[in-house]
N, C-alpha and C positions, 0 to 999 in steps of 0.2 A: 367459586374461586376463579379469578381471571388468570390467564397465562401471561407471563412477563413479556414485555416487548423484546423483539429480536433486533439487535444492531450488528450488522456485518461490517467488518473493517478490513480494508485492503492492507497488504503487508508492505510491498516495495514502494517507498516514497511516502508512506503514511505512517507505518510503524517502524520500518527499518530503512535506514538512510543509504539506499542503493547508489544514489548519484555521487555522494562524497567518496564512498568506497571505490566506485568505478574510476572517478577522476584522480584519486590518489594513486591507484595502481597504474592508470594510464600515464600519468606524469613520469613515473619511474620507468615504465617499459618503453615509452615513446616520447621522450622529451623533445624530439625534432618534429613531431606532428602537432596539429592544432590542439590547444589546451582548453580547459574549462572557460577561461576568459574569452576565448575565440568562438566558443560554441553558441549555437542558436538555442537558447534556453526555452524558447517558445515551442520547441518541438518536444513531443512526449517521450519518445524513445531515445536513449543515449546514442544508439546507432545513427539516428537522424540528426542528432545534435553534432556529432563528430563529422558525419558524412559517410554515405554508403560505400564510397570507394575504399574505406578502411574497415570494411565489414569483417574481414578475417581477424584483424587485430582486436576489434571490439569483442568478437566472439571468443577469442582466446582468453580474454579476461572474464567475461560474464559466464562462459561455459566451463570455467575451471571448477573442479570439485571443491566444495567447501566455501565457494564465494558467497552464497546466500546465508549460510550458517554464521559467517563471520561479520555480517553487517552490524553496525552500531545502531542502537535504537534512536529514533527521532526524538528530539527534546520533548519531554512530558508524556510521551506515548505510553510508557509502562505504567506510570501513575494513573493516567486516565483509564486504561483498560481495567486496572484493578478497582478503581473507583466505580466504574460502570457496573462491574460484577457485584460489588458491595452494595450498590444502590438498587439491586434487584433487576438489572437489565441482563437479558440473556445475550451476552456479547460473544461474537464468534469472529475469528479471522477467516476471511474469504479471499483467497489468493490464487492467482494463475501461475502455473509452473512454466519455466523456460525449458521447453522440451529439448533444446540443444545441450542442456546441462544435465549430465547423468545423475547428479545427486541433488538437484534443485528441490524436489518435493521433500526428501528426507532432511535436507538442510533446513527447510522452512519449519518443519516439525521440531527439529532440534533447537532452532532459534527461539521458538515459542517457549519451550521448556526452560531454556537457559536464561532468557530475559524476563519472562512473566512468572515462571515458577513451574515446578514439576506438575504434570497433569494438564497444562495448557495445550499441549499438542492434541489432546482429545477435543479441543474447541476449534480446531483448524479444519477448514474445508478447502481442498485443493481442486480447482476446476478451471477449465479453459472458458467456460460459459457461466458467468455469474447470474444470468437471468434464470438459471435452473434452480437457484438456491432461494428458499423462502426467507423473508425477513421484512421488518418494517422500514429500516433505513440501511443504505449502503454508503459508507464513508470511503471514497475512492478518489485518487488524484487523476485518474484517467478522464480526459475531457468528455468522452462519449462512451458509455458502457452499454453495449448492445449484445444481442444473442438471439437464440431461436424463440424465446418466449417473451411475452410482455411481463416485466418483472413485477413482483408483489411489493418490492421495496421502493422507496424514494431515494434518488441519488443525492447525496450531500457531497459536494466537491471539496476535497481537502486541498486547500489553497496551494497552488504551484504555478510558476510562470506558464507552463504548457496548457493550463486550463482556464486562464483568466479571460479569454475571449469566448469560451464555450457558453452557449445559450441553452444547453440541454439540462443542466443542473440548476434547479430553482433555489437551492440552498447551498451555503458555503461555510465551511469550518476553517477559520483563519489560523488555527493553531490549537494544540491540545489544552492550553490553559483555559480556553473558553468553551470547552466541550459541553458543559452543563447548560450554559446560556443558549447555545445553538441547538443542541440535540433534544433536551428534555421537552421544550415546547412542541417540537415535531412529533414527540411520542405521546402528546396529550397530558403531560405532567407539568407541574410548576417548577421552574428553575429555582435552585437554592440560592 
């Protein structure tokens, strides 16, 4: 009996819409400062998109208790995660905590149960170094995922403006509607 393939999926920007939540809160709190239309979307971190001179204002939003719990799902993400599990893929959420937010890790667990269903929090791995987690694929919007180990997984870039010029991810998922066409061949399966 063979073991099912393991697909690791990042949370922020891949499953949960961090940027929309941040920019919506930013517009209310700081209407006089640069807005989303002014931001450099090619930068990965919202802090870098806004500008580091407003770091305190950015951290006041992203560091607020409950911020990560209340993020809306990315279009199609919930359906895709459930479909992967139903298709016999051992799908896990692999997410990094924002250490400056005192409830970030617990918020992410609560998000998984709220949006994916009770019990999904048991499928969440919270780590600052994703190279320590074993898997076949890692779907992540971060342009370059590095750490202390050579990863066992292959990086599949979840398409975002900040990773479009990255050359480290050989594979790209352009949205959850096409997950089967993109991921199943990488797992050695036939796409439905």
